[in-house]
C-alpha positions in Angstrom: 19.8 -0.1 -14.4 23.0 1.8 -14.1 26.4 0.1 -15.1 28.5 3.0 -14.8 27.9 6.0 -12.1 30.4 8.9 -12.0 30.1 11.3 -8.8 31.9 14.6 -8.6 34.5 13.1 -10.6 37.8 15.5 -10.7 41.2 15.1 -12.0 44.3 17.1 -11.7 47.6 16.5 -13.8 50.7 17.1 -11.9 49.1 18.3 -8.7 51.1 20.4 -6.2 53.5 21.7 -9.0 53.8 24.6 -11.0 52.6 22.3 -14.1 49.2 21.5 -12.2 46.3 21.5 -14.7 42.6 20.5 -13.9 41.7 18.4 -16.8 38.0 17.5 -15.3 35.9 18.8 -12.5 32.8 18.0 -10.9 31.8 15.3 -13.4 28.6 13.4 -12.5 26.7 11.1 -14.8 25.1 7.6 -15.1 25.4 5.2 -18.0 22.7 2.5 -18.1 23.3 -1.1 -19.1 23.2 -1.6 -23.0 23.4 2.2 -23.5 25.2 3.5 -26.6 26.7 6.7 -25.8 28.6 9.0 -28.2 31.2 11.5 -26.4 32.0 14.6 -28.3 33.9 17.7 -27.6 36.8 19.6 -28.8 40.4 18.9 -28.3 41.0 19.5 -24.8 37.6 19.2 -23.5 38.2 16.1 -21.2 37.0 13.5 -23.2 39.9 10.9 -23.1 40.6 11.9 -19.5 37.0 10.9 -18.7 37.2 7.5 -20.6 40.4 6.7 -19.1 39.0 6.9 -15.5 36.2 4.4 -16.5 38.6 1.2 -16.3 41.0 2.6 -13.8 43.8 3.7 -16.1 43.5 7.2 -14.3 42.7 7.6 -10.6 40.6 10.6 -9.7 42.0 13.3 -7.9 38.5 13.3 -6.1 35.3 11.7 -6.4 34.2 8.2 -7.6 33.5 5.8 -10.4 31.4 2.7 -9.8 30.9 -0.3 -11.7 27.8 -2.0 -11.0 27.4 0.1 -7.7 31.0 -0.7 -6.3 33.8 1.9 -6.5 36.3 0.6 -8.7 39.3 1.9 -6.5 37.6 0.1 -3.5 40.5 -2.6 -3.7 43.4 -1.1 -5.7 44.9 -4.6 -6.1 42.0 -5.8 -8.1 41.8 -2.7 -10.6 43.0 -5.2 -13.1 40.0 -7.0 -12.8 37.9 -3.9 -13.6 40.0 -3.5 -16.8 38.8 -6.8 -18.2 35.0 -5.7 -17.4 35.6 -2.2 -19.2 37.6 -2.7 -22.3 39.2 0.6 -23.9 40.5 0.7 -27.4 42.8 3.5 -27.8 43.1 5.9 -30.8 45.1 4.2 -33.2 45.3 1.0 -31.3 47.2 -0.8 -34.4 50.3 0.9 -33.1 49.9 -1.4 -30.0 49.9 -4.8 -32.2 53.1 -6.9 -31.2 52.2 -10.5 -31.5 53.5 -12.8 -34.3 50.1 -13.6 -35.6 46.8 -11.8 -35.8 45.5 -15.0 -33.8 47.8 -14.7 -30.9 47.2 -10.8 -30.9 43.5 -11.2 -30.5 43.9 -14.0 -27.9 46.2 -11.9 -25.8 43.6 -10.3 -23.5 41.6 -13.6 -23.1 44.8 -15.6 -22.1 45.6 -13.4 -19.4 41.8 -13.7 -18.1 43.0 -17.3 -17.5 40.6 -19.0 -19.4 40.6 -22.3 -21.1 42.1 -22.8 -24.6 38.6 -23.8 -25.9 37.0 -20.8 -24.5 40.1 -18.5 -25.9 39.6 -19.9 -29.2 35.8 -19.4 -29.3 36.4 -15.9 -28.3 39.1 -15.1 -30.9 36.8 -16.5 -33.6 33.6 -14.5 -32.2 35.6 -11.3 -32.2 37.2 -11.8 -35.6 33.9 -12.5 -37.1 32.3 -9.4 -35.6 35.1 -7.1 -36.9 35.1 -8.7 -40.4 38.6 -10.4 -40.1 38.6 -13.3 -42.6 39.9 -16.8 -41.3 42.9 -16.6 -43.7 44.1 -13.9 -41.9 44.6 -15.3 -38.7 48.1 -16.9 -39.2 49.3 -13.8 -40.8 51.4 -11.3 -38.9 49.6 -8.2 -38.0 52.1 -6.1 -39.6 51.5 -7.5 -43.0 47.8 -6.1 -43.0 46.2 -3.2 -44.5 45.7 0.0 -42.2 41.8 -1.0 -41.8 42.8 -4.6 -41.0 45.2 -3.7 -38.4 42.5 -1.5 -36.7 40.0 -4.3 -36.9 42.3 -6.8 -35.3 43.1 -4.2 -32.3 39.5 -3.9 -31.8 39.0 -7.5 -31.8 41.5 -8.0 -29.2 39.2 -5.9 -26.9 36.1 -7.4 -27.9 37.6 -11.0 -27.3 37.5 -10.2 -23.7 34.0 -9.6 -23.7 33.8 -6.6 -21.5 30.4 -5.5 -20.1 31.4 -2.0 -21.3 33.2 -1.4 -24.5 34.8 2.1 -24.8 36.5 3.3 -28.3 38.4 6.3 -28.6 38.2 7.8 -32.2 38.0 4.2 -33.7 37.7 5.5 -37.3 40.6 8.1 -37.0 42.8 8.3 -40.0 40.4 5.8 -42.2 39.0 6.4 -45.4 35.1 6.6 -45.8 34.9 2.9 -46.6 36.9 1.7 -43.7 35.0 4.2 -41.4 31.7 2.7 -42.5 32.8 -0.7 -42.1 34.1 -0.2 -38.4 31.2 1.9 -37.2 28.5 -1.0 -39.0 30.6 -3.7 -37.0 30.5 -1.9 -33.8 26.8 -1.1 -34.0 26.1 -5.0 -35.0 28.4 -6.1 -31.9 26.4 -3.9 -29.4 23.1 -5.1 -31.0 23.8 -8.8 -30.7 25.6 -8.8 -27.2 23.6 -5.9 -25.5 27.0 -4.4 -24.4 27.3 -1.2 -23.3 29.4 1.0 -25.6 30.8 4.5 -25.4 32.4 5.9 -28.5 34.5 9.0 -28.5 34.7 10.9 -31.6 35.2 14.0 -33.1 32.9 13.2 -36.2 29.4 14.5 -35.4 28.1 12.2 -38.3 29.6 9.1 -36.9 28.0 10.0 -33.2 24.6 11.0 -35.0 24.5 7.7 -36.8 25.2 5.1 -34.0 24.5 6.6 -30.7 21.5 6.7 -28.8 22.8 9.3 -26.0 25.3 11.9 -26.4 27.6 13.3 -23.9 29.2 16.7 -24.7 32.4 17.7 -22.8 33.5 21.1 -22.4 36.4 22.5 -20.4 36.5 19.3 -18.5 32.9 19.6 -17.4 29.6 18.1 -18.5 28.0 20.5 -21.1 25.1 18.2 -22.1 24.0 14.6 -21.7 20.7 13.7 -23.2 19.2 11.6 -26.3 20.8 12.2 -29.5 18.0 13.9 -31.1 17.6 16.4 -28.1 21.4 17.2 -28.3 21.7 17.7 -32.0 18.3 19.9 -32.0 20.4 22.5 -29.5 22.7 23.6 -32.6 23.4 26.9 -31.4 24.6 25.9 -28.1 26.9 23.2 -29.8 28.1 25.9 -32.2 28.7 28.3 -29.1 31.4 25.8 -27.6 33.0 25.3 -30.9 31.4 22.1 -32.0 29.3 21.7 -35.1 26.0 19.7 -35.8 26.2 17.1 -38.7 25.7 18.9 -42.0 22.4 17.4 -42.9 21.2 19.0 -39.9 22.3 22.4 -40.8 20.7 21.7 -44.3 17.3 21.1 -42.7 17.5 24.0 -40.2 18.0 26.0 -43.5 15.0 24.4 -45.1 12.8 24.8 -41.7 13.6 28.6 -41.7 12.4 28.7 -45.5 9.3 26.8 -44.6 9.9 23.8 -46.6 10.2 21.3 -44.0 9.0 21.0 -40.3 9.1 18.6 -37.6 11.9 17.3 -35.5 15.6 17.7 -35.8 17.1 15.5 -38.5 20.7 14.5 -37.9 21.1 11.4 -40.2 21.0 10.9 -44.0 18.6 7.9 -43.4 16.2 10.4 -41.7 16.5 13.1 -44.5 15.7 10.5 -47.1 12.4 9.7 -45.4 11.2 13.3 -45.0 12.5 14.3 -48.5 11.8 11.3 -51.0 7.7 11.8 -50.2 8.1 15.7 -50.8 9.9 15.0 -53.9 7.5 12.5 -55.3 4.6 15.0 -54.5 6.3 17.5 -56.9 6.7 15.2 -59.9 4.7 15.6 -62.8 1.7 13.3 -63.2 2.6 11.9 -66.6 -0.5 9.5 -66.8 -3.0 12.4 -67.2 
């Protein structure tokens, strides 16, 4: 069942001026409830412009965005309600932390929803648990935290609103490998446990390959591909032609296939590679029992 429907969505910056620029044109797609969609594309492809339309931060020049079958701009005065239902975590969200304590920062969104103190507390604790924030951090100033902890606090603040759709724009940008791994694992666990629809915008093909079930490829403000993760990453030549690359493990397996060493479907995660290669390596091990 669709939760988001985009129909012929077009957006122009500075219309009617010499600086007018079309950032997105004729975008139509459907996102099903519970989907985990990776959104990829080179810089300037329209990724961020697209996701900012989904909760009404940008209003389309033409076309419609529907949430649960209803145009989000049908009643412009109620667009704030849409933003509670479609939560957006910006790139480098830690720059938006401002409260005295981590607890208050996470509670800011739920408080603005008019929830009871008990419900706010439950949501803050749940969101902190999902993002791996320890109880002892709750009363600390967010500015005393490490970079990874600040990022998790900002993500928890959106999770605490318990949106039906969670959009994350480059959530691992600037983090070290351990921090990236932690954030991605927590987002995946959150999605599995809650059944939330998630859109993950990322430059990292590896991150998208590991987490997303579908992949949306944007190019020059239009949809270049939108299909299952395996299908998209199997179209390596097309991705390369628009300035993108497939995960490194996919490129390695393409070379192995060309040499006749492996067969089968496209491989795009290390886990898949392990399941294919380990049995082959075991077959080649000498039998010392003889």
